[in-house]
Steps between C-alpha positions, in 0.01 A plus 500: 500500500873512442780718633451775241175425318169531684148437375529797265860486385830642627406837646678768702655844491687549173878458534469428870298179530465428128811611309598521136749218569208281605325585173806415289534164674129421465531571129817293480334198658172518308675548167721197561231284663239533228760467226627182666147361541402574142830414339474826308520874556253610770237763419391709799266801515534792744262775611538779753303765686580871517741509796833668433686186607300280260723617214813397690357157577381457141850556363657286773268209424562536127877501559480178699268333250714588199821397680344156548394477137131595522308750289318759711175640358420839657137611536604822676248659740211259526289311754568175681198326342615607154835326554320189626273502193779553246726241664226244453363583155831584330681188622769659714706279729421730792395853579642760735314798647690779673269656757432537871126523436339744747824576688663848493731601215826421683406131525507264207454134425565222252212261430569182307238331285498154345441434131128463587489854638467368856724581794817299466518166682679480834766257382624734226487795742717306747753432225513874423559567870780245519675680216446836670675356807795377294424132552544415132679625190365533146685556172505830316397526134764575238518584129178418314332379822481847656140623519336824389213731593186536289260793524163337565254783543288299255430263788346779703286602203387141455392492866302823454321339208423197714343717771286685247379167361386400850214752502162386372360853513575848378567753777351781294351780712652354820703745706784307660775617735840331515772548762806338346728570801777653284587137434509227241141552379546867421493448122317170469182563702390816324566348159274204581208707632527756221499222241179364653330837460504628858525862600816445701628722781850412616691612808858438618628427151824701507766261632839654576676200654428610855122550524381144439237413767570830677167613648319342206370176353324210670670558836376863515149453370365817665626711209309298242192516725503880487584499129203279409254710700635838384499397132165321522647178362324167461784307662870518583784247509833531684805284432826445686855544372512190281122488435439148625234628739191717465281681750174653375299808597126501424307797363425621854864500602485178705800267499449163333776274633632171370249321722212694344638418155509128583137522607378704201669287237443174686124562503511599132679175413255292703203663326642398163602149606870587468607462864664161483473306829280786627797635696699821536858489635585751774779547753461487876506882503179539301231682697237301686238699309613338174434153638157598631412648157624189318298282738185695415578464129546124534867515403772299672856611565852385572742682734876507439799660666560867417660542158371477145750215448296283736172611349617398153635166621163419658320598180720280283485201734121511529390642166351821641444795266524811721699589810685785659585725790333792670790717378377462140707209366225326303576196285273384218657163423334469159676815380814554709754330728549802727301782649431754226368841602394615155333169418316522833369846413377373163321210668322738738393714206360185338280431803374860513415506132351150488274557800442870428559591863742742669786357701354630827197274453702198389735516801236597760427145630865460606499701824833519680520420868703738720855372532785570742847373416794558733861393457676367810880489500608174662821317586395183317199485269445122525541493879258787552237367260520142630498591868209300657369803689508716186321229304242467778437876490456488123262206524295679766456799268404270211240325718350826623481647147342187355362581155494876568870554433842339506851525642825434315851489647777447249874544469634773274706362215736799498510645854548367857134559582175316558196652332189485716180574309136494605191568290168550677182704479650804674839672527487492880455124507794458261724721714405320822571153366828595327629676812399201713712261296792744495478526880549124524798513263648775719428319828678188374816703429502464121527871414834604351 
C-alpha cells in the first residue's frame, strides 16, 4: 500500500483527507500518463455513487483529465463493478470509481482500475502518488489537444443488459426484496430483477446525498431481515454503497453471509464439474464453520490476507473460479474482475431455481462457529504481535483448540491496533481465550 492509496483506493473524509485538489491532480496525471503511453488522446471512464461530494470529485477529475488532454466518459451514478466491466469491454485506457463503499456519506474515495477492469497496478499507483507529492511535473494540454467530457450513460445501460443476460432462469412468481442502501445500485438493481420477471420489493432507494449506507444496506442487515419476514418474501439481497458486495437474507429471515455464499455456490459448481482446481478462495477472516462445511463437501480452499484485492490476485495466479470475503465481496472470475453484489444475487437465484430449494436449506450445512473479536490498541503492532510470550500464548490457544476452533491475531491495516479473534464451539470459550491473550499483551507493556 502507498502513502495515499490503500487496498481499496484513496479514501478519507471529503475535503479533509481526500480533497478536490487531490482529484484534479489524479486526473491530471492519468490523462497525461495514458496519453503518453498510447501516443494518442487517452480515453477514461468515470462512475460515482450517490454521496453529495461525489459530484465535486467527478468534476474535479474531469477537469484534470481534460487539462491533460484526455477525454472523460461519464457514467454518472453507477456501481463499481459496472465501471470495471465497461472499462474492460469498451476498451478504455483506465476506469475511475468515486466511492467510499460502505463508509458514511461524509467520506469518499477514488478507485483506479486498469484497462482490464482490475485494480490498478502498484507501480502506476506509486507514480500517481509521486505526482501528488510534487515530485514530478507534467505538461498541460493546449489548443486542439485539450480534452472533453462525453455523457456515457449508455455504458451503464450496457452493463444492465449484461447482468440480465447472466440469468439462465426467469424469476417469474418469485418475491424478492432488495435493500439498495440509498447508493449506487438504487436504479440498476430493481431494473435487473424486474426485467427477469420478479415481483420486486425495494427499500432504501431514495438517495439524497447524505443517507447512503445510513442504517441500511449490507452493513445494517437487520432491516432487510424484518422486511423479508413481514412481506413473506422468498429471499432478500442487501448491497453496500457502491454495490460491490452482497449479503443475503433467506425466506426465514436468517442472514446468509459471504461465507455462506461461497459455500452454496462452491457446492453448486462442484456438482456441475465447474469448480476448477476444486478450490474456493477465502480470507483469513472467514468463519471456521465455512472450512468445516467445505471439508465435508470435499472442497479445498485457499486463505489470503483480508481484502478482495488479495482474493482476486490468488484467483488469477492459480486459476480459481470463485472467491470472496465474509462481508459479501464475492468474485466470479469467469464473469467479473471485482466483487459484484448484483451479479452475486443473480448467481444465488440461479442455485435456488436450478435445485428447486429455498436458500435456508441450501445454506444450512454451513454452520457458523461463535466468534469473539477484540481490538487492542498497542504502541507498536509488529513488536506486540512478534513478542515471544504473545506468540507462545497464541500457540497455546491453538494447541488447546485443535480442530474444534482457531485463533487469529493480525495487525489492522488502518489503525494502531491488533485484532485478536477466536472461534470455538461456545461464546464463553472464545471470550476466555481472547482475554487470555490480551492479558499477556498487557502484561508485556504493549498497550498504548
